[in-house]
C-alpha positions as CSV (number, residue, x, y, z in Angstrom):
1,M,-0.1,0.1,0.0
2,S,1.3,3.4,-0.8
3,D,2.4,5.7,2.0
4,E,0.1,8.6,0.6
5,Y,-3.0,6.7,1.1
6,S,-5.0,5.3,4.2
7,E,-6.1,1.7,3.9
8,I,-9.6,2.7,3.2
9,E,-8.6,5.5,0.5
10,Y,-6.3,2.7,-1.0
11,Y,-9.0,0.2,-1.3
12,Q,-11.5,3.1,-2.8
13,A,-8.4,3.9,-5.4
14,M,-8.3,0.2,-6.6
15,Q,-12.0,0.1,-6.7
16,N,-12.3,2.9,-8.9
17,A,-9.4,1.5,-11.0
18,Y,-11.4,-1.6,-11.2
19,I,-14.5,0.2,-12.3
20,L,-12.7,2.2,-15.0
21,L,-10.5,-0.5,-16.4
22,T,-13.5,-2.8,-16.9
23,N,-15.6,0.0,-18.4
24,K,-18.4,-0.4,-15.7
25,L,-18.6,3.5,-15.4
26,T,-17.2,6.4,-17.1
27,F,-14.3,8.6,-15.5
28,N,-16.8,11.4,-15.2
29,E,-19.4,9.2,-13.5
30,V,-16.7,8.0,-10.9
31,F,-15.5,11.4,-10.4
32,E,-18.7,12.9,-9.6
33,H,-19.7,10.0,-7.3
34,N,-16.7,10.0,-5.1
35,G,-13.9,12.3,-6.5
36,C,-12.1,9.5,-8.3
37,D,-8.8,8.6,-6.3
38,L,-6.8,6.4,-8.5
39,P,-3.6,4.4,-8.2
40,F,-2.2,5.7,-11.4
41,D,-1.9,8.9,-13.3
42,V,-5.1,9.6,-15.1
43,S,-3.3,12.1,-17.6
44,A,-1.1,9.4,-19.0
45,E,-1.8,6.1,-20.8
46,V,-2.4,3.2,-18.4
47,T,0.4,0.6,-18.5
48,K,0.3,-3.1,-18.3
49,R,2.3,-2.8,-15.0
50,E,-0.3,-0.6,-13.5
51,V,-3.2,-3.1,-14.8
52,N,-1.1,-5.9,-12.9
53,E,-0.9,-4.0,-9.7
54,V,-4.6,-3.7,-9.7
55,I,-5.1,-7.4,-10.4
56,N,-2.6,-8.3,-7.9
57,F,-4.3,-6.2,-5.2
58,F,-7.7,-7.9,-5.8
59,C,-6.1,-11.3,-5.8
60,E,-4.7,-10.4,-2.2
61,Q,-8.1,-9.4,-1.3
62,E,-9.5,-12.8,-2.7
63,E,-11.8,-11.0,-5.0
64,Y,-11.3,-13.3,-7.9
65,E,-14.1,-12.2,-10.1
66,K,-12.6,-8.7,-10.2
67,C,-9.2,-10.4,-10.9
68,S,-10.8,-12.3,-13.8
69,E,-12.5,-9.3,-15.4
70,L,-9.3,-7.3,-15.2
71,K,-7.3,-10.1,-16.7
72,K,-9.8,-10.1,-19.7
73,A,-9.5,-6.3,-20.1
74,K,-5.7,-6.6,-19.9
75,E,-5.6,-9.5,-22.6
76,L,-7.9,-7.5,-24.9
77,E,-5.9,-4.3,-24.1
78,E,-9.2,-2.2,-23.7
79,Y,-7.6,-0.4,-20.7
80,G,-5.2,1.7,-22.6
81,K,-6.7,4.9,-21.9
82,N,-6.0,8.5,-20.9
83,F,-8.9,9.1,-18.6
84,I,-8.4,12.8,-18.6
85,N,-8.9,13.2,-22.3
86,L,-11.7,10.9,-22.9
């Protein structure tokens, strides 16, 4: 976990990443709902390494359905977005 986040904030950031990377909601929808903390820079393209970090987080949390959805998104490379410029 990053030093800049509390445990709850870090979980919410990872949850937001999952929602965006799997196209459950748009960036604007997430931002309007909770301010959209994220574990990566939204002004740059999301990298495979960053997606792997989100997958590993949810595997450690034993949220395997989320891991599976994220792995599918990674394989299809549907995540390669710059969320600021959508």
